[in-house]
N, C-alpha and C positions, 0 to 999 in steps of 0.2 A: 492539403491545408498547410499553409506556411511555406518555408523554403525547402524545396525538394532536395537540396544539397545536404541538409542536416542528416546525421547518422545517429543510430541508437547509441546511447551512452554506456560505456563500460567503466566500472568503478574500481578497476585495479589500483588506480592512483589515490583513491580516497577511502579505501576499505577501513583503515584505522580511524579516520575521522567519523565515518558512519557509526562505528561502535560507540564513540564518545558523544556525538551530537544528536544522533537519531534514536539509537536503541537505549542509551543510558539516561539516567536522570529523570526529572519530572516529566519531560516530554514523552519519554518512553513509558512511564507509568500511566499517563493519560491514555496513550495509544492502546496499551494492553488492557486497561480497564474497559474501554469502549468495545474492543474486539471480543474480549471474553464475555461481556454482557450480551452482545449481539449474537454470538455463536452458541451461547449456552443452551438455548432450546434445541438446536440441531444436534449438538454433540451430546447433550444430556439425555436426549430421547432415544439414542442408539445404544443398544446393548451388544453390538458387534464391532469387530475391527473394521474401520473405514479405510479405504484407499484414498490418500490425499496427495495432491500434486501442488507443490509450492513453486510457482513459475516466477523466476526473477527473485527468489527468496533471499538472496544475499547471504548473510551470516546465519540465517535460519533460527533466530531466537524464538519466534512464535512457533515455527514448525517443530522445534525440539520439545516444546511443552506438549504438543499433540502426540509426538512419538512417545514421550514419557507416559502419556495416558494409555498407551498400548496400540495406537493406530499405526498403519503402514504408511510411511511418508517418503515421497520422492522430492528432493530439494534440487532445483535446477537454477543455474545462474550462468551468465556470460562471463563473469569475473572469476578468474582462477584464484586471485588473492582472497576474495570473499569466501570461496569454498574452502580454502586452506584454513582460514579462521574457523569456519563452521566445523570442519573435520576435527580440529583440535578439541573443540568443546564437545562434539559428539563422543569422542573417545573418553574424554574426562567424565562424561555423564553415562557412559556405557550404553549408548544407544545405537551401536553399529548394526544390530539385528533389525531394528525398527526403521532405520533410515538408509536411503540410497542417494548418493550425490551424483549429479549429472552436470558436466561442464558444457551446457548447451544454451543457445539463445531461445527465447520463448517461441520464435517462429518455427523451430525445428522439433518442438515437442510432439506435435501431432504425428510425426513420422515414427515415433517410438511406441511399439506395440504394447509394452508393459504398462504404459501410462493410460491407456484407453479404458473407458468405463469407470472413471474415477467417481467417487461419491462426493468429493469436495475438491475444488480447485481454488487455490489462494493466489491472488495477484495484488500485492500490496505495494503502492508507490512505484509502479513500473510504467504505466501507460504514458505518464507525462515526460518520460525520457525516450520514448519511441518516435520514430519518424512516421509510422503508420499505426496509430493506436486503435483506430476502428477495426482494421483488419485483424489486429491482435485479439480482439474480443471474439471474432468468429473462430479463430484458431483455438482459443481456450474452450469455447463451447464444444468443439469437436472431441475434447478429452472427456467430457462428462457423460455419465450414463443417464438415461431418462429419469427425471426426478432428482438429479444431482444439483448441487449448489455451487455457486461462485461467490467467493468473498473478495470484493474489489475495493481497494482504496486508491484515491488519486488526489493529486495536489490541486486545490481549488483556485482557479484564476480570480474568482471574485474576492478572495481573501487578499491576494497580492495587489489587486486593484485598490482595495480599501486601504491597505497599508500605505501605498503611494499617495492616495488622497489625504490620508491622515497626516502624512509628513509634508504635504504641500508640494509634492514632486510631480506637478502637473505636466511639465515638459517631458520628463522621463516616461510617464504614463502614456502620453500621446505618441512618443517615439516607439514605445513597445507595441502599442496597438497598430500603428501604421506599418511598422516593419515586421510585425508578428515575431518579435525577437525578445524573449523574456528572460533568458538565461543570464546569469551574472558573469563574473570573471571566470577563467578556466578552472579555478579551484572551488568555485561556489557550489553550494548544495541547493541553490535555487534552480528548479528544472527548466529545461529549454522550451518545454511545451506545456505549460500549465493549462488545465482544461476547464471549460465552462460546464457546470453540472447538466445544463440542458442538452449539450452535445452528447455527453455520455449516456444520458437517459434515452435519447433518440437511438444511439448506436445499440444499446441493449435491447430496445424494442425490435429493431431490425434483425437482431441476432436471435430473436424469439426467447429472450429472458424475461421473467417477471420479477420485479423488485419486491422483496418481502420484508426488508428492513432498511431504513435510511437514517444514518447518524452522522453527526459532525465530530471530528476529532480536533481538539484544541479550538473550541468556540470562542473563548475569551482569553486564554492563557497568554497568547502572543501579543495581545493588546494591553496587557497589564505592564506597568512600569516595574523594572527590576526591584526598586526599593519596596514597592507594595508586595510583590511576590515573595520577597525574602522575609517579610514580617509574618506571613501566614504559614500554617502547617501545610506541608505538601498534601497530606490526606484530605484536608478541607478543600483544596483546589480540585483534586481528583473527584471528590464527591459532587462538587458543584458542576464540574464538566460533564459528569454522567447525567446529572439532573437536567441540564439544558441541551444535551447533545441531540435530542430528538424534538426540540422545540424551535419553531421558526419565530423570528428571523435569525436566531443565533446560529443554528446549524448552516444557514446559507452563507455565513461568513467564516466558517471554520477553515482552518488551514488545510485539513484533509477531509474528504468525504468518504464514508464507508457505506457501501451498498451490498447487502446480501441478496443474491439473486438465485432464482430457481428455473430450471429448464423443464 
């Protein structure tokens, strides 16, 4: 799919921007609220320590919360700078015993014996930066024990299409579709390979996953004007995002999609 010359994205050059733009602020609050809500039945029903693999976990903010809850967490990423930032916070939070850092790309994780038979694999905002996202799902599945879960988020191409339509950027939209080239300038956080939900759902079926939870992350936040957003309490926006995150058609236009899957 797309240009075979594209390579998987390494974020050594953007590690600090990710901390500010993705993990922090209201966007990060919405993301965490949806993920915590969706995973609560799984994590809350377990009275034992889970083995969790965070593939492409970057700075590991979500993984650290799981480690703080007592779970055994392996955090893997291709970016050394992302892992350096994660290591500093792990030490600050005294989580060295619960967390193991691995400077490895997603594709090499199935070769690591210690990661096999995981209870939960996390892959958040990674597929859209990979040259072969479908193959990555097969590799992630090989890490899971029978009955294990995959928490998957990906950048929704429908949201990007709608943003361009909303702006009247018809020529840019047509060029993106015709050239299968969606990434912005070299320093952009717009992914090179945003995914259509129907593609991902087909790939999951082929990999023998069943979807048990389907939510949108930032269903309306990104479509609000800054002046309106600034007038509202952040908590009110988060509350409404949660309320509409599993309601169509709103979740179909969310910036990210979260799928909780079971093998």
